[in-house]
VEXDOZA-86940 format. One record per residue (C-alpha): z negated, x negated, y; residue number from 1. Coordinates in steps of 0.25 Angstrom, whole numbers, plus 5000, padded with zeros to 4 digits. Layout:
BEGIN
Z Z X X Y Y drenke NUM
...
END
This chain:
BEGIN
Z 3789 X 4338 Y 5340 drenke 1
Z 3777 X 4330 Y 5334 drenke 2
Z 3781 X 4318 Y 5327 drenke 3
Z 3774 X 4322 Y 5314 drenke 4
Z 3784 X 4334 Y 5314 drenke 5
Z 3796 X 4326 Y 5317 drenke 6
Z 3792 X 4316 Y 5306 drenke 7
Z 3791 X 4328 Y 5296 drenke 8
Z 3804 X 4333 Y 5299 drenke 9
Z 3810 X 4319 Y 5298 drenke 10
Z 3804 X 4317 Y 5285 drenke 11
Z 3809 X 4330 Y 5280 drenke 12
Z 3823 X 4327 Y 5285 drenke 13
Z 3823 X 4313 Y 5278 drenke 14
Z 3818 X 4318 Y 5265 drenke 15
Z 3829 X 4329 Y 5265 drenke 16
Z 3840 X 4319 Y 5267 drenke 17
Z 3835 X 4311 Y 5255 drenke 18
Z 3835 X 4323 Y 5246 drenke 19
Z 3847 X 4327 Y 5237 drenke 20
Z 3848 X 4341 Y 5241 drenke 21
Z 3856 X 4339 Y 5254 drenke 22
Z 3870 X 4342 Y 5252 drenke 23
Z 3874 X 4329 Y 5259 drenke 24
Z 3869 X 4320 Y 5248 drenke 25
Z 3880 X 4314 Y 5240 drenke 26
Z 3882 X 4319 Y 5226 drenke 27
Z 3885 X 4305 Y 5221 drenke 28
Z 3871 X 4299 Y 5225 drenke 29
Z 3862 X 4299 Y 5213 drenke 30
Z 3853 X 4310 Y 5212 drenke 31
Z 3838 X 4309 Y 5214 drenke 32
Z 3828 X 4317 Y 5207 drenke 33
Z 3828 X 4332 Y 5212 drenke 34
Z 3816 X 4335 Y 5221 drenke 35
Z 3808 X 4347 Y 5217 drenke 36
Z 3812 X 4354 Y 5230 drenke 37
Z 3826 X 4353 Y 5237 drenke 38
Z 3825 X 4355 Y 5252 drenke 39
Z 3836 X 4363 Y 5259 drenke 40
Z 3845 X 4356 Y 5269 drenke 41
Z 3844 X 4367 Y 5278 drenke 42
Z 3829 X 4364 Y 5279 drenke 43
Z 3832 X 4350 Y 5283 drenke 44
Z 3842 X 4354 Y 5294 drenke 45
Z 3832 X 4364 Y 5299 drenke 46
Z 3821 X 4353 Y 5300 drenke 47
Z 3831 X 4344 Y 5307 drenke 48
Z 3834 X 4354 Y 5317 drenke 49
Z 3820 X 4357 Y 5320 drenke 50
Z 3817 X 4342 Y 5322 drenke 51
Z 3829 X 4340 Y 5332 drenke 52
Z 3824 X 4352 Y 5339 drenke 53
Z 3810 X 4347 Y 5341 drenke 54
Z 3814 X 4333 Y 5344 drenke 55
Z 3823 X 4339 Y 5356 drenke 56
Z 3811 X 4347 Y 5361 drenke 57
Z 3802 X 4335 Y 5361 drenke 58
Z 3813 X 4327 Y 5369 drenke 59
Z 3813 X 4339 Y 5379 drenke 60
Z 3798 X 4339 Y 5380 drenke 61
Z 3798 X 4324 Y 5383 drenke 62
Z 3809 X 4325 Y 5393 drenke 63
Z 3801 X 4335 Y 5400 drenke 64
Z 3788 X 4327 Y 5400 drenke 65
Z 3795 X 4315 Y 5406 drenke 66
Z 3802 X 4324 Y 5417 drenke 67
Z 3788 X 4330 Y 5420 drenke 68
Z 3781 X 4316 Y 5421 drenke 69
Z 3792 X 4311 Y 5430 drenke 70
Z 3791 X 4322 Y 5439 drenke 71
Z 3776 X 4321 Y 5440 drenke 72
Z 3776 X 4306 Y 5442 drenke 73
Z 3787 X 4308 Y 5453 drenke 74
Z 3778 X 4319 Y 5460 drenke 75
Z 3766 X 4311 Y 5459 drenke 76
Z 3773 X 4299 Y 5465 drenke 77
Z 3778 X 4307 Y 5476 drenke 78
Z 3764 X 4313 Y 5479 drenke 79
Z 3759 X 4298 Y 5481 drenke 80
Z 3770 X 4294 Y 5491 drenke 81
Z 3764 X 4285 Y 5502 drenke 82
Z 3762 X 4292 Y 5515 drenke 83
Z 3760 X 4279 Y 5523 drenke 84
Z 3758 X 4264 Y 5522 drenke 85
Z 3748 X 4263 Y 5510 drenke 86
Z 3751 X 4249 Y 5505 drenke 87
Z 3739 X 4242 Y 5498 drenke 88
Z 3736 X 4228 Y 5494 drenke 89
Z 3737 X 4225 Y 5479 drenke 90
Z 3725 X 4224 Y 5470 drenke 91
Z 3727 X 4210 Y 5468 drenke 92
Z 3728 X 4206 Y 5483 drenke 93
Z 3716 X 4215 Y 5487 drenke 94
Z 3707 X 4209 Y 5475 drenke 95
Z 3710 X 4195 Y 5479 drenke 96
Z 3699 X 4188 Y 5487 drenke 97
Z 3696 X 4174 Y 5491 drenke 98
Z 3681 X 4173 Y 5490 drenke 99
Z 3679 X 4162 Y 5500 drenke 100
Z 3688 X 4169 Y 5511 drenke 101
Z 3680 X 4182 Y 5509 drenke 102
Z 3666 X 4175 Y 5511 drenke 103
Z 3670 X 4166 Y 5522 drenke 104
Z 3677 X 4177 Y 5530 drenke 105
Z 3664 X 4185 Y 5529 drenke 106
Z 3656 X 4174 Y 5536 drenke 107
Z 3652 X 4176 Y 5550 drenke 108
Z 3655 X 4162 Y 5555 drenke 109
Z 3655 X 4157 Y 5569 drenke 110
Z 3654 X 4141 Y 5568 drenke 111
Z 3645 X 4134 Y 5578 drenke 112
Z 3654 X 4130 Y 5590 drenke 113
Z 3645 X 4118 Y 5592 drenke 114
Z 3649 X 4112 Y 5579 drenke 115
Z 3662 X 4109 Y 5573 drenke 116
Z 3666 X 4117 Y 5560 drenke 117
Z 3665 X 4110 Y 5547 drenke 118
Z 3671 X 4118 Y 5536 drenke 119
Z 3666 X 4114 Y 5523 drenke 120
Z 3672 X 4126 Y 5517 drenke 121
Z 3687 X 4122 Y 5516 drenke 122
Z 3692 X 4118 Y 5502 drenke 123
Z 3704 X 4111 Y 5508 drenke 124
Z 3702 X 4096 Y 5508 drenke 125
Z 3712 X 4094 Y 5519 drenke 126
Z 3705 X 4102 Y 5529 drenke 127
Z 3698 X 4091 Y 5537 drenke 128
Z 3709 X 4081 Y 5537 drenke 129
Z 3701 X 4070 Y 5530 drenke 130
Z 3708 X 4072 Y 5517 drenke 131
Z 3723 X 4071 Y 5517 drenke 132
Z 3734 X 4071 Y 5506 drenke 133
Z 3738 X 4057 Y 5502 drenke 134
Z 3751 X 4051 Y 5509 drenke 135
Z 3757 X 4050 Y 5495 drenke 136
Z 3755 X 4065 Y 5493 drenke 137
Z 3762 X 4068 Y 5506 drenke 138
Z 3773 X 4058 Y 5504 drenke 139
Z 3776 X 4065 Y 5490 drenke 140
Z 3778 X 4079 Y 5497 drenke 141
Z 3787 X 4073 Y 5507 drenke 142
Z 3795 X 4066 Y 5497 drenke 143
Z 3796 X 4079 Y 5489 drenke 144
Z 3800 X 4087 Y 5501 drenke 145
Z 3811 X 4077 Y 5505 drenke 146
Z 3817 X 4076 Y 5491 drenke 147
Z 3822 X 4090 Y 5493 drenke 148
Z 3820 X 4092 Y 5478 drenke 149
Z 3808 X 4102 Y 5479 drenke 150
Z 3813 X 4113 Y 5489 drenke 151
Z 3817 X 4123 Y 5478 drenke 152
Z 3809 X 4131 Y 5468 drenke 153
Z 3803 X 4124 Y 5456 drenke 154
Z 3800 X 4129 Y 5442 drenke 155
Z 3788 X 4139 Y 5444 drenke 156
Z 3779 X 4129 Y 5436 drenke 157
Z 3784 X 4117 Y 5445 drenke 158
Z 3794 X 4106 Y 5446 drenke 159
Z 3794 X 4098 Y 5433 drenke 160
Z 3792 X 4085 Y 5441 drenke 161
Z 3779 X 4091 Y 5447 drenke 162
Z 3774 X 4096 Y 5434 drenke 163
Z 3776 X 4083 Y 5428 drenke 164
Z 3768 X 4076 Y 5439 drenke 165
Z 3756 X 4086 Y 5437 drenke 166
Z 3757 X 4084 Y 5422 drenke 167
Z 3755 X 4069 Y 5423 drenke 168
Z 3745 X 4070 Y 5435 drenke 169
Z 3736 X 4079 Y 5426 drenke 170
Z 3737 X 4072 Y 5413 drenke 171
Z 3722 X 4069 Y 5413 drenke 172
Z 3720 X 4084 Y 5410 drenke 173
Z 3724 X 4081 Y 5396 drenke 174
Z 3717 X 4072 Y 5386 drenke 175
Z 3731 X 4067 Y 5381 drenke 176
Z 3736 X 4066 Y 5396 drenke 177
Z 3749 X 4074 Y 5393 drenke 178
Z 3753 X 4086 Y 5401 drenke 179
Z 3766 X 4092 Y 5400 drenke 180
Z 3773 X 4096 Y 5413 drenke 181
Z 3775 X 4110 Y 5408 drenke 182
Z 3760 X 4111 Y 5407 drenke 183
Z 3760 X 4110 Y 5422 drenke 184
Z 3761 X 4122 Y 5432 drenke 185
Z 3762 X 4120 Y 5446 drenke 186
Z 3756 X 4130 Y 5456 drenke 187
Z 3754 X 4133 Y 5470 drenke 188
Z 3740 X 4126 Y 5471 drenke 189
Z 3729 X 4126 Y 5462 drenke 190
Z 3725 X 4140 Y 5466 drenke 191
Z 3738 X 4145 Y 5461 drenke 192
Z 3736 X 4137 Y 5448 drenke 193
Z 3723 X 4144 Y 5446 drenke 194
Z 3729 X 4158 Y 5449 drenke 195
Z 3740 X 4155 Y 5439 drenke 196
Z 3730 X 4151 Y 5428 drenke 197
Z 3721 X 4163 Y 5430 drenke 198
Z 3733 X 4173 Y 5430 drenke 199
Z 3739 X 4167 Y 5418 drenke 200
Z 3726 X 4168 Y 5410 drenke 201
Z 3719 X 4180 Y 5415 drenke 202
Z 3722 X 4195 Y 5415 drenke 203
Z 3716 X 4207 Y 5422 drenke 204
Z 3703 X 4210 Y 5416 drenke 205
Z 3701 X 4196 Y 5411 drenke 206
Z 3691 X 4186 Y 5417 drenke 207
Z 3691 X 4171 Y 5421 drenke 208
Z 3679 X 4162 Y 5421 drenke 209
Z 3677 X 4154 Y 5434 drenke 210
Z 3666 X 4145 Y 5439 drenke 211
Z 3655 X 4150 Y 5449 drenke 212
Z 3654 X 4143 Y 5459 drenke 213
Z 3670 X 4142 Y 5459 drenke 214
Z 3682 X 4142 Y 5467 drenke 215
Z 3684 X 4157 Y 5472 drenke 216
Z 3699 X 4157 Y 5470 drenke 217
Z 3697 X 4159 Y 5455 drenke 218
Z 3691 X 4173 Y 5459 drenke 219
Z 3702 X 4175 Y 5469 drenke 220
Z 3713 X 4173 Y 5459 drenke 221
Z 3707 X 4182 Y 5448 drenke 222
Z 3701 X 4194 Y 5455 drenke 223
Z 3713 X 4200 Y 5460 drenke 224
Z 3719 X 4201 Y 5446 drenke 225
Z 3707 X 4207 Y 5440 drenke 226
Z 3703 X 4195 Y 5433 drenke 227
Z 3688 X 4194 Y 5432 drenke 228
Z 3682 X 4181 Y 5437 drenke 229
Z 3669 X 4177 Y 5429 drenke 230
Z 3661 X 4166 Y 5435 drenke 231
Z 3654 X 4155 Y 5427 drenke 232
Z 3643 X 4148 Y 5434 drenke 233
Z 3642 X 4134 Y 5438 drenke 234
Z 3629 X 4127 Y 5438 drenke 235
Z 3625 X 4119 Y 5451 drenke 236
Z 3614 X 4112 Y 5444 drenke 237
Z 3623 X 4107 Y 5433 drenke 238
Z 3634 X 4101 Y 5443 drenke 239
Z 3641 X 4115 Y 5442 drenke 240
Z 3644 X 4115 Y 5427 drenke 241
Z 3647 X 4129 Y 5421 drenke 242
Z 3636 X 4137 Y 5415 drenke 243
Z 3642 X 4137 Y 5401 drenke 244
Z 3634 X 4148 Y 5396 drenke 245
Z 3636 X 4158 Y 5407 drenke 246
Z 3651 X 4154 Y 5407 drenke 247
Z 3653 X 4157 Y 5392 drenke 248
Z 3646 X 4171 Y 5394 drenke 249
Z 3657 X 4175 Y 5403 drenke 250
Z 3668 X 4174 Y 5393 drenke 251
Z 3673 X 4186 Y 5386 drenke 252
Z 3687 X 4191 Y 5380 drenke 253
Z 3693 X 4193 Y 5394 drenke 254
Z 3690 X 4179 Y 5399 drenke 255
Z 3703 X 4172 Y 5402 drenke 256
Z 3699 X 4158 Y 5406 drenke 257
Z 3688 X 4149 Y 5411 drenke 258
Z 3691 X 4142 Y 5424 drenke 259
Z 3685 X 4128 Y 5426 drenke 260
Z 3685 X 4122 Y 5440 drenke 261
Z 3682 X 4107 Y 5439 drenke 262
Z 3680 X 4100 Y 5448 drenke 263
Z 3674 X 4113 Y 5455 drenke 264
Z 3676 X 4120 Y 5468 drenke 265
Z 3666 X 4122 Y 5474 drenke 266
Z 3656 X 4114 Y 5466 drenke 267
Z 3662 X 4100 Y 5465 drenke 268
Z 3658 X 4099 Y 5450 drenke 269
Z 3665 X 4091 Y 5440 drenke 270
Z 3663 X 4095 Y 5425 drenke 271
Z 3660 X 4084 Y 5415 drenke 272
Z 3667 X 4084 Y 5401 drenke 273
Z 3655 X 4090 Y 5394 drenke 274
Z 3655 X 4102 Y 5403 drenke 275
Z 3670 X 4104 Y 5402 drenke 276
Z 3669 X 4104 Y 5387 drenke 277
Z 3659 X 4114 Y 5388 drenke 278
Z 3668 X 4123 Y 5396 drenke 279
Z 3679 X 4120 Y 5386 drenke 280
Z 3671 X 4124 Y 5374 drenke 281
Z 3668 X 4138 Y 5380 drenke 282
Z 3683 X 4140 Y 5382 drenke 283
Z 3686 X 4136 Y 5368 drenke 284
Z 3675 X 4146 Y 5363 drenke 285
Z 3681 X 4157 Y 5371 drenke 286
Z 3696 X 4153 Y 5370 drenke 287
Z 3697 X 4152 Y 5386 drenke 288
Z 3707 X 4144 Y 5393 drenke 289
Z 3702 X 4136 Y 5405 drenke 290
Z 3708 X 4136 Y 5419 drenke 291
Z 3704 X 4123 Y 5425 drenke 292
Z 3704 X 4122 Y 5440 drenke 293
Z 3705 X 4107 Y 5442 drenke 294
Z 3710 X 4105 Y 5456 drenke 295
Z 3699 X 4096 Y 5459 drenke 296
Z 3700 X 4087 Y 5446 drenke 297
Z 3702 X 4074 Y 5454 drenke 298
Z 3691 X 4077 Y 5465 drenke 299
Z 3680 X 4071 Y 5457 drenke 300
Z 3669 X 4062 Y 5463 drenke 301
Z 3665 X 4049 Y 5457 drenke 302
Z 3656 X 4050 Y 5445 drenke 303
Z 3663 X 4063 Y 5440 drenke 304
Z 3675 X 4064 Y 5432 drenke 305
Z 3685 X 4076 Y 5431 drenke 306
Z 3690 X 4080 Y 5417 drenke 307
Z 3701 X 4090 Y 5416 drenke 308
Z 3696 X 4101 Y 5406 drenke 309
Z 3709 X 4101 Y 5399 drenke 310
Z 3707 X 4087 Y 5395 drenke 311
Z 3695 X 4091 Y 5386 drenke 312
Z 3702 X 4102 Y 5378 drenke 313
Z 3714 X 4105 Y 5370 drenke 314
Z 3708 X 4119 Y 5365 drenke 315
Z 3706 X 4126 Y 5378 drenke 316
Z 3718 X 4128 Y 5387 drenke 317
Z 3716 X 4124 Y 5401 drenke 318
Z 3724 X 4127 Y 5414 drenke 319
Z 3721 X 4116 Y 5424 drenke 320
Z 3724 X 4119 Y 5438 drenke 321
Z 3726 X 4108 Y 5448 drenke 322
Z 3734 X 4103 Y 5460 drenke 323
Z 3736 X 4094 Y 5472 drenke 324
Z 3727 X 4102 Y 5481 drenke 325
Z 3714 X 4095 Y 5481 drenke 326
Z 3716 X 4081 Y 5476 drenke 327
Z 3729 X 4078 Y 5484 drenke 328
Z 3723 X 4086 Y 5496 drenke 329
Z 3735 X 4095 Y 5498 drenke 330
Z 3729 X 4110 Y 5495 drenke 331
Z 3740 X 4116 Y 5504 drenke 332
Z 3751 X 4111 Y 5496 drenke 333
Z 3748 X 4121 Y 5485 drenke 334
Z 3751 X 4112 Y 5472 drenke 335
Z 3743 X 4115 Y 5460 drenke 336
Z 3746 X 4115 Y 5445 drenke 337
Z 3741 X 4120 Y 5432 drenke 338
Z 3740 X 4111 Y 5419 drenke 339
Z 3742 X 4119 Y 5406 drenke 340
Z 3733 X 4113 Y 5396 drenke 341
Z 3735 X 4122 Y 5383 drenke 342
Z 3737 X 4112 Y 5372 drenke 343
Z 3734 X 4123 Y 5361 drenke 344
Z 3745 X 4132 Y 5367 drenke 345
Z 3734 X 4143 Y 5370 drenke 346
Z 3739 X 4148 Y 5383 drenke 347
Z 3753 X 4152 Y 5379 drenke 348
Z 3754 X 4165 Y 5386 drenke 349
Z 3745 X 4161 Y 5398 drenke 350
Z 3754 X 4149 Y 5401 drenke 351
Z 3767 X 4157 Y 5401 drenke 352
Z 3760 X 4166 Y 5411 drenke 353
Z 3755 X 4154 Y 5419 drenke 354
Z 3769 X 4149 Y 5420 drenke 355
Z 3774 X 4164 Y 5424 drenke 356
Z 3764 X 4163 Y 5435 drenke 357
Z 3771 X 4152 Y 5442 drenke 358
Z 3783 X 4161 Y 5444 drenke 359
Z 3774 X 4169 Y 5454 drenke 360
Z 3777 X 4159 Y 5465 drenke 361
Z 3789 X 4151 Y 5459 drenke 362
Z 3781 X 4138 Y 5459 drenke 363
Z 3773 X 4130 Y 5469 drenke 364
Z 3777 X 4121 Y 5480 drenke 365
Z 3789 X 4113 Y 5476 drenke 366
Z 3788 X 4102 Y 5487 drenke 367
Z 3774 X 4098 Y 5482 drenke 368
Z 3779 X 4099 Y 5467 drenke 369
Z 3790 X 4089 Y 5471 drenke 370
Z 3779 X 4080 Y 5477 drenke 371
Z 3769 X 4081 Y 5465 drenke 372
Z 3774 X 4069 Y 5457 drenke 373
Z 3772 X 4059 Y 5469 drenke 374
Z 3759 X 4066 Y 5473 drenke 375
Z 3752 X 4065 Y 5460 drenke 376
Z 3757 X 4051 Y 5457 drenke 377
Z 3757 X 4044 Y 5470 drenke 378
Z 3744 X 4048 Y 5477 drenke 379
Z 3735 X 4036 Y 5475 drenke 380
Z 3721 X 4037 Y 5469 drenke 381
Z 3715 X 4031 Y 5481 drenke 382
Z 3718 X 4043 Y 5489 drenke 383
Z 3711 X 4052 Y 5479 drenke 384
Z 3699 X 4043 Y 5479 drenke 385
Z 3698 X 4044 Y 5494 drenke 386
Z 3698 X 4059 Y 5493 drenke 387
Z 3687 X 4058 Y 5483 drenke 388
Z 3679 X 4049 Y 5491 drenke 389
Z 3679 X 4058 Y 5503 drenke 390
Z 3674 X 4070 Y 5494 drenke 391
Z 3664 X 4062 Y 5487 drenke 392
Z 3658 X 4056 Y 5499 drenke 393
Z 3657 X 4070 Y 5506 drenke 394
Z 3650 X 4076 Y 5493 drenke 395
Z 3640 X 4065 Y 5493 drenke 396
Z 3637 X 4066 Y 5508 drenke 397
Z 3636 X 4081 Y 5508 drenke 398
Z 3627 X 4081 Y 5495 drenke 399
Z 3618 X 4071 Y 5501 drenke 400
Z 3616 X 4078 Y 5514 drenke 401
Z 3615 X 4092 Y 5509 drenke 402
Z 3606 X 4089 Y 5498 drenke 403
Z 3595 X 4086 Y 5508 drenke 404
Z 3597 X 4099 Y 5515 drenke 405
Z 3586 X 4110 Y 5512 drenke 406
Z 3591 X 4122 Y 5505 drenke 407
Z 3604 X 4115 Y 5500 drenke 408
Z 3608 X 4110 Y 5486 drenke 409
Z 3621 X 4103 Y 5486 drenke 410
Z 3628 X 4100 Y 5472 drenke 411
Z 3635 X 4087 Y 5472 drenke 412
Z 3649 X 4088 Y 5468 drenke 413
Z 3657 X 4079 Y 5458 drenke 414
Z 3671 X 4083 Y 5463 drenke 415
Z 3680 X 4092 Y 5470 drenke 416
Z 3677 X 4094 Y 5485 drenke 417
Z 3665 X 4103 Y 5487 drenke 418
Z 3650 X 4104 Y 5486 drenke 419
Z 3642 X 4116 Y 5483 drenke 420
Z 3628 X 4117 Y 5490 drenke 421
Z 3617 X 4126 Y 5486 drenke 422
Z 3610 X 4134 Y 5497 drenke 423
Z 3596 X 4139 Y 5494 drenke 424
Z 3599 X 4151 Y 5503 drenke 425
Z 3584 X 4156 Y 5501 drenke 426
Z 3580 X 4144 Y 5510 drenke 427
Z 3589 X 4149 Y 5521 drenke 428
Z 3584 X 4164 Y 5523 drenke 429
Z 3593 X 4166 Y 5535 drenke 430
Z 3605 X 4166 Y 5526 drenke 431
Z 3608 X 4177 Y 5516 drenke 432
Z 3617 X 4169 Y 5507 drenke 433
Z 3626 X 4157 Y 5506 drenke 434
Z 3637 X 4163 Y 5514 drenke 435
Z 3627 X 4166 Y 5525 drenke 436
Z 3622 X 4152 Y 5525 drenke 437
Z 3637 X 4147 Y 5526 drenke 438
Z 3640 X 4156 Y 5538 drenke 439
Z 3628 X 4152 Y 5546 drenke 440
Z 3631 X 4137 Y 5543 drenke 441
Z 3644 X 4139 Y 5549 drenke 442
Z 3638 X 4146 Y 5561 drenke 443
Z 3628 X 4136 Y 5564 drenke 444
Z 3634 X 4123 Y 5559 drenke 445
Z 3649 X 4125 Y 5558 drenke 446
Z 3649 X 4121 Y 5544 drenke 447
Z 3656 X 4130 Y 5534 drenke 448
Z 3653 X 4129 Y 5519 drenke 449
Z 3658 X 4139 Y 5509 drenke 450
Z 3647 X 4148 Y 5503 drenke 451
Z 3645 X 4148 Y 5488 drenke 452
Z 3648 X 4163 Y 5488 drenke 453
Z 3662 X 4159 Y 5489 drenke 454
Z 3661 X 4153 Y 5475 drenke 455
Z 3653 X 4163 Y 5469 drenke 456
Z 3641 X 4155 Y 5471 drenke 457
Z 3631 X 4159 Y 5482 drenke 458
Z 3620 X 4150 Y 5486 drenke 459
Z 3629 X 4138 Y 5488 drenke 460
Z 3639 X 4133 Y 5499 drenke 461
Z 3651 X 4124 Y 5496 drenke 462
Z 3656 X 4113 Y 5505 drenke 463
Z 3669 X 4105 Y 5505 drenke 464
Z 3669 X 4089 Y 5504 drenke 465
Z 3682 X 4086 Y 5510 drenke 466
Z 3678 X 4085 Y 5525 drenke 467
Z 3676 X 4072 Y 5532 drenke 468
Z 3663 X 4064 Y 5529 drenke 469
Z 3658 X 4066 Y 5543 drenke 470
Z 3661 X 4081 Y 5542 drenke 471
Z 3653 X 4083 Y 5529 drenke 472
Z 3641 X 4075 Y 5535 drenke 473
Z 3641 X 4084 Y 5547 drenke 474
Z 3643 X 4097 Y 5539 drenke 475
Z 3631 X 4093 Y 5530 drenke 476
Z 3622 X 4089 Y 5542 drenke 477
Z 3625 X 4103 Y 5548 drenke 478
Z 3622 X 4110 Y 5535 drenke 479
Z 3609 X 4103 Y 5534 drenke 480
Z 3605 X 4107 Y 5548 drenke 481
Z 3609 X 4121 Y 5545 drenke 482
Z 3600 X 4122 Y 5533 drenke 483
Z 3589 X 4115 Y 5539 drenke 484
Z 3589 X 4125 Y 5550 drenke 485
Z 3589 X 4137 Y 5541 drenke 486
Z 3581 X 4132 Y 5529 drenke 487
Z 3568 X 4139 Y 5527 drenke 488
Z 3558 X 4132 Y 5518 drenke 489
Z 3545 X 4139 Y 5522 drenke 490
Z 3549 X 4154 Y 5521 drenke 491
Z 3538 X 4162 Y 5515 drenke 492
Z 3548 X 4170 Y 5507 drenke 493
Z 3552 X 4156 Y 5500 drenke 494
Z 3538 X 4153 Y 5497 drenke 495
Z 3534 X 4166 Y 5492 drenke 496
Z 3546 X 4166 Y 5482 drenke 497
Z 3543 X 4151 Y 5478 drenke 498
Z 3556 X 4146 Y 5484 drenke 499
Z 3549 X 4134 Y 5490 drenke 500
Z 3540 X 4124 Y 5483 drenke 501
Z 3530 X 4115 Y 5489 drenke 502
Z 3540 X 4104 Y 5493 drenke 503
Z 3548 X 4114 Y 5501 drenke 504
Z 3536 X 4118 Y 5509 drenke 505
Z 3534 X 4103 Y 5514 drenke 506
Z 3540 X 4099 Y 5527 drenke 507
END
């Protein structure tokens, strides 16, 4: 029965109960003014009977509808029974791609057997054996293991003693130098820290702003979850500073966060205070939190200084990602962390979600957690200085040698452990693009760089600076030989299109 009809009957019934004409009314109650028309109680009873009958009919119709729907669903399900093995991968897994792996595996590589391979492509500083973890770091792990205290599960955020050690170690990230251990979340490497931050801040259909060129893992972590990656451009002629106008034009109501990688992989740039404040100002205007990938924060060359973006603002919340991986030369130990900088309490729900994320793997490696206090306090500064000397010396050598090579334009880094080198591909007409250039460099000279396309930046290649000095010199010599062999400076096509000037035509 329509609800309007039921309401009408209910109203009539309630009205009739309040009138003096019903015999059930007590004669001792004070009389109210007599209505002009006195309803008959039989009418009321009849209305109630009709109401009950129609309600019963409605219930029967509803029960029939539910039964019919159930039967239909069961029948539909039965018709869709599997007839064989039809197991499919999840959407998340099938939409997760590692750009470097995809590009590298597509290369047709056959290194020159007459020349030993020099892989300048691997971002693992321990690959060549010249850079090793400090003795103090190794002893700290041995002590943690022998203590027998760290064989069980820890809190999903990490052991208290480990988080206290990280809070003290990271005090420079706050202007007041005070970080509460409860603001530290331990993770399985910095990659895990980045994943937690992205998942805690962004939902499907939202977007995150990441640098271009930039670490391809940002895209890998977001794409499978239908989180859009929007690239803001870095400018090579301005030491890879962000294009602020282009960056701000990308922001809309669905932008969840700005990711800043400083120092940068692959660029080796280190932002000064002025540029960091410009980025902070954009976030203030648009109410955006910052994810700060600062895994290379201590890999800074002489003449440059790293400033944690969180030390420059109390208005914009910052999730800073770091770890042992690079500075302590132990990437395989998978120990990273997130420092929660939210002094205005603007990330309440997101931080709850972030802590929930830690329960997905029940915490990170507890043996390394137990070693953290000694690792972070007992590794001498002289050890860190020695690592920086190797990286800086290699950067200077590679820059000096490659700057003289026709068709190449290296950008001198100020930190991290990489160098980006521009390739004027139009001067090498035998090669279609940067990936083809890299492929043939391997085939002829057995030197393997990563093409800029791996970082969403074609027309460049990236080399690592962690190799022994003699090896970086040999690699640069081979690159120079390769470029000299394939460089074309008198191509009629170049002259017709004005790509060569008078100086280029002189031998």
